[in-house]
Every structure is written in C-alpha cells, then in structure tokens.
C-alpha positions, 0 to 999 in steps of 0.5 A, spaced: 416 929 697 412 923 695 407 924 689 401 921 688 401 918 680 395 924 679 400 929 680 407 926 677 403 924 670 401 932 669 409 933 672 410 928 666 406 932 660 410 939 663 416 936 662 415 931 655 410 937 651 412 939 645 418 932 643 414 928 641 417 921 643 416 924 649 410 924 649 409 918 647 414 916 652 409 918 658 403 916 654 405 909 655 406 909 662 401 914 664 396 910 660 398 904 662 396 905 670 402 901 673 409 904 674 406 911 677 402 908 682 409 904 684 414 908 689 419 903 687 418 906 681 418 913 683 425 913 685 426 914 677 423 920 675 426 927 677 422 932 680 424 940 677 421 947 677 421 950 670 427 956 671 421 960 666 416 959 671 417 959 677 414 955 680 412 950 676 414 943 677 416 939 672 418 931 671 422 928 667 424 920 667 431 917 668 428 912 662 435 908 661 436 908 670 430 904 669 431 901 664 438 898 667 433 896 674 428 892 668 435 889 666 438 888 672 431 885 676 433 892 681 426 893 679 420 887 677 415 886 674 410 882 670 412 880 663 406 885 661 408 890 665 416 891 665 415 890 656 411 896 657 417 899 662 421 897 657 418 899 651 416 907 654 423 907 655 425 906 648 422 911 646 424 916 652 431 914 650 434 910 655 436 905 650 433 899 645 428 894 646 428 887 643 420 887 640 420 881 639 421 880 646 416 884 647 410 884 644 408 877 645 407 878 653 403 883 651 395 883 651 391 887 646 389 893 651 396 894 652 398 891 644 393 898 643 397 903 647 403 901 645 400 903 638 397 909 640 404 911 644 408 909 637 404 913 632 404 919 638 412 919 637 411 918 629 406 922 628 408 929 630 403 927 635 398 925 632 398 918 634 392 917 639 386 913 639 
C-alpha cells in the first residue's frame, strides 16, 4: 500500500509518542520534508496496526537499515539530505553518526532542524522552536 508523506508522518508520530529520542528522529525527518516524499525511502518504513487500538495505523522507520543503505550507496541524496538522515537515524537508534562529517554540510535551516531535534531528545520533548 502506498501512503502520502502526510499519512506517514502521522503514523510515525503515533509510534514515537512519548519516546523523546524517537520523537526527535521523526521530527527531524518530517520537518526536513524530503525523505518521506521519496518512494525509495519508504522501504525502510514498517507500517503496523496498534493492537491496543484496533485499526490505528502506526509506522516505524528501520533506522539501522536506512543508515546501512546510505553507507553502501543503496540510498542516495544530496550531502545535506544524507547528513540529516544520518543524524535522524542516530537519534532513532540506527547507530553512531560522525557529526563532524555531517554538520559541515548543513545550511542554516537544516542546522536549526537538527538543533531542535537534539534539544527535543535531550529535554523531554521541550526542544521545539
């Protein structure tokens, strides 16, 4: 089944709710507004139904798989796009990230998004600008 980026965002938020690092990873990918629009990224999103609320769709990014795909060249993007995804993946539990390599490729807008996501992860959800 194919989902719009808006629908995927809602399902990802539903899954991440209350887990601040997961919320930060989702926040970064959603606000960056690139990866959820890309069909080649959708293969890393697992959609399920919450067993406690029958019929409520939830989604989770397979962060490690996405990070691995970036590392092998199986998933490509601009330098800033891949940097944002690498940072989101690290927040989501997809392994470590080389911040020195990533941060230098971010413009002001993406630096702000990353900063907000990190603050969100570290402050119990109060990192939004």
